[in-house]
NURO-718394 format. One record per residue (C-alpha): residue in three letters; residue number from 0; z, x, y. Coordinates in Angstrom, 3 decimals. Last residue first. Layout:
BEGIN
  resn  resi        pz        px        py
   ALA   NUM         Z         X         Y
...
% end
This chain:
BEGIN
  resn  resi        pz        px        py
   ARG   381    25.782     3.769     2.520
   LYS   380    23.160     2.980     5.178
   THR   379    22.691    -0.674     6.016
   ILE   378    19.476    -2.666     6.247
   ILE   377    19.654    -6.008     8.046
   ILE   376    16.833    -8.508     7.461
   SER   375    15.633   -11.136     9.944
   ILE   374    13.200   -13.920     9.056
   ALA   373    11.194   -16.301    11.210
   ASN   372     8.932   -19.280    10.589
   GLY   371     7.277   -21.133    13.470
   GLY   370     4.092   -22.075    11.645
   PHE   369     2.304   -18.868    12.489
   GLY   368     4.525   -15.847    12.052
   THR   367     7.842   -14.071    12.364
   ALA   366     9.365   -10.826    11.247
   ASN   365    12.494    -9.036    12.428
   VAL   364    14.157    -5.904    11.028
   MET   363    17.822    -5.198    11.819
   ILE   362    19.160    -1.660    11.533
   HIS   361    22.778    -0.882    10.551
   LYS   360    24.221     2.630    10.222
   LEU   359    22.625     4.701    12.953
   GLU   358    25.126     6.616    15.063
   SER   357    25.433     7.394    18.771
   PRO   356    23.060     4.512    19.468
   THR   355    20.848     4.890    22.554
   ASN   354    21.132     1.690    24.568
   ASN   353    18.780     1.246    27.524
   GLN   352    15.482     0.977    25.628
   GLY   351    15.211    -2.799    25.313
   VAL   350    12.022    -3.173    27.328
   ALA   349     9.220    -0.626    27.154
   GLU   348     7.631     2.157    29.220
   TYR   347     5.267     4.179    27.032
   PRO   346     5.427     6.817    24.289
   LEU   345     8.441     5.138    22.603
   GLU   344    11.327     7.578    22.302
   PRO   343    12.355     8.564    18.801
   ILE   342    15.303     6.894    17.030
   LYS   341    17.950     9.018    15.340
   GLY   340    19.620     9.703    12.022
   HIS   339    16.597    10.740     9.969
   LYS   338    17.794     8.779     6.913
   LEU   337    18.526     5.704     9.023
   LEU   336    15.186     6.211    10.787
   THR   335    13.299     6.394     7.482
   CYS   334    15.120     3.363     6.076
   ALA   333    14.249     1.339     9.193
   LEU   332    10.619     2.504     9.128
   VAL   331    10.297     1.373     5.515
   MET   330    11.772    -1.966     6.593
   SER   329     9.163    -2.143     9.357
   LEU   328     6.477    -1.694     6.690
   VAL   327     8.223    -4.574     4.900
   GLY   326     7.917    -6.830     7.944
   SER   325     4.311    -5.889     8.753
   ALA   324     2.834    -6.439     5.293
   GLY   323     1.967   -10.106     5.854
   LEU   322     0.267    -9.334     9.206
   THR   321    -0.522    -5.620     9.379
   HIS   320    -0.290    -5.535    13.169
   GLY   319    -1.241    -2.035    14.238
   CYS   318    -0.077     1.176    12.544
   VAL   317     0.877     3.472    15.455
   HIS   316     1.727     1.052    18.298
   LYS   315     2.875    -1.441    15.651
   ASN   314     5.795     0.746    14.601
   THR   313     8.533    -0.783    16.745
   PHE   312    11.893    -0.055    18.353
   LEU   311    14.632    -1.864    20.240
   ARG   310    18.043    -0.379    21.051
   PRO   309    20.840    -2.933    20.940
   PRO   308    21.062    -5.771    23.467
   ASN   307    24.233    -5.952    25.620
   GLU   306    25.093    -9.647    25.816
   PHE   305    23.273   -10.100    22.527
   LEU   304    21.994   -13.471    21.276
   GLN   303    20.275   -14.700    24.438
   GLN   302    18.805   -11.304    25.227
   ILE   301    17.451   -11.015    21.693
   ALA   300    15.891   -14.488    21.815
   LYS   299    14.308   -13.728    25.203
   TRP   298    12.880   -10.442    23.877
   GLU   297    11.426   -12.262    20.857
   ALA   296     9.750   -14.925    22.986
   ASN   295     8.441   -12.321    25.459
   ASP   294     6.815   -10.245    22.705
   GLY   293     5.051   -13.257    21.203
   LYS   292     3.916   -14.731    24.512
   ARG   291     2.561   -11.501    26.001
   THR   290     1.056   -10.057    22.829
   GLY   289     2.002    -6.548    21.697
   PRO   288     2.850    -7.381    18.082
   ALA   287     6.599    -7.903    18.631
   HIS   286     8.157    -8.105    15.138
   THR   285    11.041    -6.025    16.350
   ILE   284    12.821    -3.108    14.768
   ILE   283    16.341    -3.715    16.008
   ALA   282    18.951    -1.005    16.512
   ASP   281    22.652    -0.303    15.986
   PRO   280    23.116    -3.799    14.558
   SER   279    25.492    -6.245    16.256
   LYS   278    28.502    -8.377    15.441
   ILE   277    28.712    -7.545    11.725
   LYS   276    29.491    -9.740     8.715
   ALA   275    26.169    -9.016     6.978
   HIS   274    25.591   -12.731     6.343
   GLN   273    26.790   -13.633     9.828
   LEU   272    24.483   -11.037    11.365
   ALA   271    21.544   -12.320     9.305
   ASN   270    22.232   -15.906    10.402
   GLN   269    22.260   -14.934    14.085
   MET   268    19.027   -12.981    13.704
   SER   267    17.354   -15.929    11.934
   GLU   266    18.621   -18.374    14.568
   TYR   265    17.407   -16.369    17.557
   LEU   264    14.112   -15.698    15.789
   ALA   263    13.590   -19.423    15.214
   THR   262    14.383   -20.256    18.845
   GLY   261    12.000   -17.688    20.324
   GLU   260    12.535   -19.089    23.827
   GLU   259     8.820   -19.550    24.503
   SER   258     8.513   -21.467    21.238
   ILE   257     6.785   -20.129    18.134
   GLY   256     4.406   -22.412    16.192
   SER   255     1.569   -19.958    16.761
   ALA   254    -0.747   -22.456    18.441
   SER   253     2.191   -23.967    20.329
   PHE   252     3.650   -27.282    19.155
   SER   251     7.062   -25.885    18.270
   GLN   250     9.270   -27.273    15.525
   GLU   249    11.269   -24.246    14.453
   ASN   248    11.923   -22.372    11.248
   ALA   247    14.807   -20.116    10.275
   MET   246    15.820   -17.302     7.933
   GLY   245    18.642   -14.765     7.930
   ILE   244    19.217   -11.920     5.485
   GLY   243    22.096    -9.449     5.673
   SER   242    23.364    -6.417     3.785
   ILE   241    20.176    -5.031     2.322
   PHE   240    21.492    -1.718     1.068
   PHE   239    20.497     1.926     1.489
   GLU   238    21.443     5.201    -0.220
   ALA   237    22.118     3.596    -3.597
   GLU   236    25.250     4.712    -5.475
   PRO   235    26.493     1.146    -5.992
   SER   234    23.429     0.467    -8.192
   LYS   233    24.059    -2.371   -10.684
   GLU   232    26.911    -3.929    -8.691
   GLU   231    24.901    -3.601    -5.486
   SER   230    22.365    -5.968    -7.039
   ALA   229    18.872    -4.613    -7.608
   LEU   228    15.780    -3.882    -5.530
   ALA   227    12.555    -1.885    -5.844
   PHE   226    10.657    -2.094    -2.564
   VAL   225     6.942    -2.348    -1.811
   ALA   224     4.866    -1.571     1.275
   ALA   223     1.235    -2.283     2.119
   GLY   222    -1.315    -1.481     4.795
   GLU   221    -4.124    -2.604     7.057
   GLY   220    -4.060    -2.856    10.834
   LEU   219    -5.081    -5.471    13.365
   ALA   218    -4.816    -4.890    17.094
   MET   217    -2.488    -6.733    19.464
   GLY   216    -2.523    -7.454    23.194
   THR   215    -1.910    -5.216    26.181
   ALA   214     0.901    -7.196    27.752
   PRO   213     0.414    -8.528    31.272
   LYS   212     2.672    -7.105    32.463
   GLN   211     4.173    -3.647    32.035
   ALA   210     7.537    -3.416    30.266
   SER   209     5.702    -3.097    26.980
   LEU   208     7.589    -4.451    23.969
   PRO   207     4.541    -3.672    21.790
   LYS   206     2.046    -1.303    23.455
   VAL   205    -1.349    -1.285    21.730
   PRO   204    -3.929     1.012    23.368
   PHE   203    -1.760     4.102    22.786
   SER   202    -3.836     7.072    23.948
   ASP   201    -5.609     4.668    26.303
   GLU   200    -9.397     4.617    25.961
   ASN   199    -9.794     0.859    26.209
   PRO   198   -11.402    -2.014    24.322
   PRO   197    -9.502    -5.283    24.900
   VAL   196    -6.299    -5.850    22.897
   THR   195    -6.326    -8.925    20.701
   ILE   194    -4.496   -12.132    21.589
   LYS   193    -7.393   -14.321    22.700
   LEU   192    -7.113   -16.548    19.620
   ARG   191   -10.888   -16.166    19.252
   SER   190   -10.375   -12.406    18.886
   MET   189    -8.150   -13.009    15.860
   GLN   188   -10.735   -15.174    14.102
   ILE   187   -13.424   -12.594    14.896
   GLN   186   -11.425    -9.851    13.210
   THR   185   -10.852   -12.064    10.172
   PHE   184   -14.569   -12.867     9.864
   ALA   183   -15.709    -9.250    10.165
   THR   182   -13.117    -7.627     7.894
   LEU   181   -10.165    -5.411     8.712
   PRO   180    -7.609    -7.826     7.221
   ALA   179    -6.364    -5.734     4.293
   GLU   178    -2.761    -6.878     3.852
   THR   177     0.063    -6.149     1.436
   GLY   176     3.675    -7.242     1.229
   GLY   175     6.795    -6.357    -0.687
   VAL   174     8.794    -6.999    -3.818
   TRP   173     9.712    -5.451    -7.144
   ALA   172    12.956    -7.143    -8.119
   PHE   171    15.627    -6.308   -10.680
   ASP   170    17.863    -8.187   -13.084
   ALA   169    16.272   -11.594   -12.530
   MET   168    17.448   -15.236   -12.841
   GLY   167    21.096   -14.217   -12.296
   SER   166    21.489   -16.248    -9.117
   LEU   165    22.079   -13.064    -7.081
   ILE   164    18.894   -11.501    -8.415
   TRP   163    16.584   -14.495    -7.926
   ALA   162    17.892   -15.513    -4.503
   ALA   161    18.005   -11.970    -3.152
   ALA   160    14.524   -11.258    -4.466
   ASN   159    13.171   -14.377    -2.764
   ALA   158    14.615   -13.111     0.528
   VAL   157    12.797    -9.814    -0.050
   ALA   156     9.562   -11.734    -0.681
   GLN   155    10.154   -13.461     2.675
   SER   154     9.972   -10.028     4.297
   GLY   153     6.516    -9.420     2.861
   SER   152     5.220   -12.875     3.835
   GLY   151     6.623   -12.949     7.377
   CYS   150     3.185   -12.611     8.950
   THR   149     1.967   -15.836     7.323
   VAL   148     4.371   -17.274     4.758
   SER   147     2.039   -16.699     1.841
   HIS   146     3.447   -16.871    -1.653
   ASP   145     3.409   -15.356    -5.094
   VAL   144     5.576   -15.324    -8.209
   VAL   143     5.540   -13.107   -11.306
   LEU   142     8.418   -12.606   -13.723
   THR   141     8.020    -9.238   -15.418
   LYS   140     9.694    -8.329   -18.702
   GLY   139     9.858    -4.537   -18.736
   SER   138     7.452    -1.812   -17.737
   LEU   137     5.589    -1.960   -14.454
   MET   136     1.934    -1.331   -13.551
   LYS   135     0.823    -4.641   -15.079
   ALA   134     3.148    -6.448   -12.660
   ILE   133     1.033    -5.082    -9.796
   HIS   132    -1.984    -6.955   -11.172
   SER   131    -0.145   -10.263   -11.374
   SER   130     1.458    -9.744    -7.964
   ILE   129    -1.941    -9.467    -6.283
   ASN   128    -3.935   -11.903    -8.430
   GLY   127    -1.629   -14.754    -7.471
   PRO   126    -3.210   -15.143    -4.044
   THR   125    -6.424   -16.335    -5.728
   THR   124    -9.509   -14.356    -4.689
   TYR   123    -9.864   -12.241    -7.837
   PRO   122    -9.578   -15.129   -10.308
   SER   121   -12.192   -17.296    -8.523
   SER   120   -14.814   -14.793    -7.381
   LYS   119   -14.654   -12.560   -10.459
   THR   118   -17.461   -14.374   -12.275
   SER   117   -19.848   -13.616    -9.420
   CYS   116   -21.254   -16.152    -6.975
   ASN   115   -24.247   -18.474    -6.642
   GLY   114   -26.190   -20.369    -3.994
   THR   113   -28.066   -17.167    -3.224
   GLU   112   -27.505   -16.366     0.463
   GLN   111   -24.572   -18.691     1.191
   PHE   110   -22.959   -17.847    -2.139
   ALA   109   -23.332   -14.108    -1.503
   LYS   108   -21.626   -14.536     1.873
   PHE   107   -18.856   -16.508     0.179
   GLU   106   -18.312   -13.742    -2.338
   ASN   105   -18.188   -11.026     0.327
   GLU   104   -15.760   -13.014     2.507
   TRP   103   -13.473   -13.801    -0.421
   THR   102   -13.505   -10.225    -1.691
   GLN   101   -12.594    -8.803     1.712
   THR   100    -9.869   -11.339     2.460
   ALA    99    -8.062   -11.230    -0.874
   GLY    98    -4.787   -12.563     0.531
   ARG    97    -4.428   -13.820     4.104
   SER    96    -0.695   -13.576     4.786
   SER    95     0.253   -11.566     1.738
   GLY    94     3.389   -11.486    -0.385
   ILE    93     4.043    -9.192    -3.336
   ASN    92     6.595   -10.847    -5.623
   VAL    91     7.393    -9.253    -8.981
   LEU    90    10.776   -10.319   -10.379
   ILE    89    11.847    -7.893   -13.094
   ARG    88    13.767    -9.075   -16.155
   GLY    87    14.980    -5.988   -17.983
   GLU    86    14.235    -2.370   -17.274
   ILE    85    14.264    -0.223   -14.160
   SER    84    13.961     3.530   -14.595
   LYS    83    16.154     5.917   -12.651
   SER    82    15.841     8.067    -9.527
   LEU    81    12.963     5.962    -8.240
   SER    80    10.768     7.499    -5.534
   GLN    79     7.784     8.123    -7.830
   LEU    78     7.691     4.444    -8.776
   CYS    77     7.684     3.546    -5.083
   SER    76     4.725     5.826    -4.401
   THR    75     2.755     4.258    -7.262
   THR    74     3.693     0.788    -6.001
   ALA    73     2.413     1.604    -2.510
   ALA    72    -0.935     2.662    -4.006
   ALA    71    -1.024    -0.490    -6.134
   ALA    70    -0.298    -2.658    -3.082
   LEU    69    -3.175    -0.980    -1.260
   LYS    68    -5.505    -1.605    -4.206
   VAL    67    -4.397    -5.223    -4.564
   THR    66    -5.099    -5.949    -0.887
   ARG    65    -8.381    -4.033    -1.214
   ASP    64    -9.677    -6.577    -3.702
   LEU    63   -10.162    -5.357    -7.239
   ARG    62   -13.568    -4.209    -8.426
   ASN    61   -12.607    -0.528    -8.744
   GLY    60    -9.667    -1.383   -10.973
   ASP    59   -11.679    -3.523   -13.380
   HIS    58    -8.571    -3.700   -15.595
   LEU    57    -5.713    -1.731   -14.065
   PRO    56    -4.674     1.775   -15.125
   GLU    55    -7.153     3.326   -12.631
   VAL    54    -5.728     1.329    -9.697
   ALA    53    -3.502     4.109    -8.336
   LYS    52    -6.255     6.701    -8.768
   GLU    51    -8.516     4.714    -6.439
   ILE    50    -5.833     4.581    -3.753
   THR    49    -5.071     8.298    -3.942
   ALA    48    -8.801     9.120    -3.808
   SER    47    -9.155     7.034    -0.637
   LEU    46    -6.120     8.683     0.993
   SER    45    -8.188    11.117     3.114
   LYS    44    -9.998     8.063     4.511
   PRO    43    -6.842     7.346     6.517
   VAL    42    -5.623     3.725     6.214
   SER    41    -7.203     1.822     9.071
   PHE    40    -5.755     0.747    12.430
   GLN    39    -8.173    -1.346    14.485
   ILE    38    -9.584    -1.545    17.999
   GLY    37   -12.525    -3.847    18.694
   TYR    36   -14.977    -5.753    16.522
   GLY    35   -17.810    -3.246    16.922
   THR    34   -15.310    -0.555    16.036
   HIS    33   -12.877     1.715    17.875
   GLU    32   -10.382     3.614    15.760
   CYS    31    -6.618     3.925    15.681
   PRO    30    -4.300     6.794    14.787
   ALA    29    -2.300     6.519    18.049
   GLN    28    -2.206     9.568    20.311
   VAL    27     0.412    12.027    21.534
   ALA    26     2.329    12.197    18.264
   THR    25     6.095    11.566    18.081
   LEU    24     5.957     8.448    15.912
   GLN    23     3.007     9.966    14.035
   ALA    22     5.116    12.880    12.820
   LEU    21     7.876    10.551    11.622
   LEU    20     5.376     8.484     9.614
   GLU    19     3.657    11.555     8.182
   GLU    18     6.998    12.948     7.009
   GLU    17     7.941     9.538     5.594
   THR    16     4.866     9.660     3.377
   ASN    15     1.903     7.303     2.884
   GLY    14    -0.315     7.798     5.923
   VAL    13     0.127     6.630     9.533
   ALA    12    -2.633     4.007     9.180
   SER    11    -0.728     2.433     6.293
   ILE    10     0.606     3.124     2.802
   PHE     9     4.073     2.442     1.458
   GLY     8     6.669     3.191    -1.184
   TYR     7    10.246     2.176    -1.808
   GLY     6    13.234     3.021    -3.960
   LEU     5    16.459     1.686    -5.429
   ILE     4    17.381    -0.448    -2.424
   ALA     3    20.660    -2.118    -3.366
   LEU     2    21.131    -5.786    -2.545
   ARG     1    24.433    -6.873    -1.026
   MET     0    26.879    -9.515    -2.233
% end
C-alpha cells in the first residue's frame, strides 16, 4: 500500500517556496556565504520574521533552539498547503542528525566559564524537544517519537510513518527533518574530517556529482522540511504518493561507515524498486554531498544497479548539506520537479546526465549517513 502526501513545507538557503527553489536551480550563482569557518548555506535573513512568527504559539518560542524554529517554520508552510484538516492519531516524528546544536554549544560554553547553566539546558537540548514542540502546533491526538540516524534522519522518519500508518497505530503522520549546524564547533568537526570545500570564488563552490576530479568537497547548510502523510485509502486524490521505501545498513570500517562500492545504497535502491514494483525511476535525486568518496560510492552503486542509469540530480549545490534534513529537502525537490514536469540542467559538468526523461512520474530520493545506513524513497505522481 502507498502513502499519500497530503502536503509539505520547507525552509532552506533557497527560501521557503517552490517558486524560489525553481528560480535558484536556474540561477547563475549559489546562495552561499563565506565565513571564518568556510563556505556555508544559511536561511535568508529576509525569512527571520517568518521564523519568529512560526514559534509565537510555542512556550518560550524565542528561547527555542534553531532546529525547533526551522521545523516550526516548515510546519507552518505545510499546514498552509493542506487541502483538508487532519484529525485522529497523528504520529509526529521530526528527525535530526545533531539536534539542538546551537543551544548545546552555548550552554556548554556558559558552563565552562561559570560552572553553571540555565534551567533550559537539559529539556531544550534533548532530541525529543523538537517533535514535542512541533506536536503543540497540531490539533488531534499526537504520538511523539524522535530519533537520529545521522544524515538519513528525515528520510527515516518517513519510513517510521509507513510502519505506523500501515500497521494501524496512527491515522496520519507529520514527519520530516531539521538541522541547524552552522555553529563553530560543528563547522570545525566537519573541517577535521577533511571533507569540506576549501574557500573559493566559484559561482557554485559545491559541485555534487561533479565529473571533475578531485571533487570539490561539501559545505554545511541549515534547513527543515516536513510532510503530512496518510494511507492511500484515506486520500486517493492526493497529487503525490510514496510508492517505495528501501532501507539497508552495511558493515564498513571507513570513517563514514560507507564502503567504496556503496553497498548499502545499492541494497536500499533495490529494495525501494521492489516495493514500488517498478524497474527504474525516471530520475534519482542523490545524496551525494560533493565529497570524492561519498559521491563515487553512490555513483558506483547506481551503475551496478542500472544498466542504463536514470537522470541524476541534486540540490546540495544550492542549499548545502543539511545533514538530517537533507533527505526530506530532496523529497520536496522531487515533488517540485514532478509538478514542474522537467529537470533543469546542472550548472557544471556532472555524471549521470545522459538520460533526459520524456516524462516524470517516478523519482527516487537517496539518503545515507555515518554508520553505513542508507534509505531510498520513491515518490510517484498520480
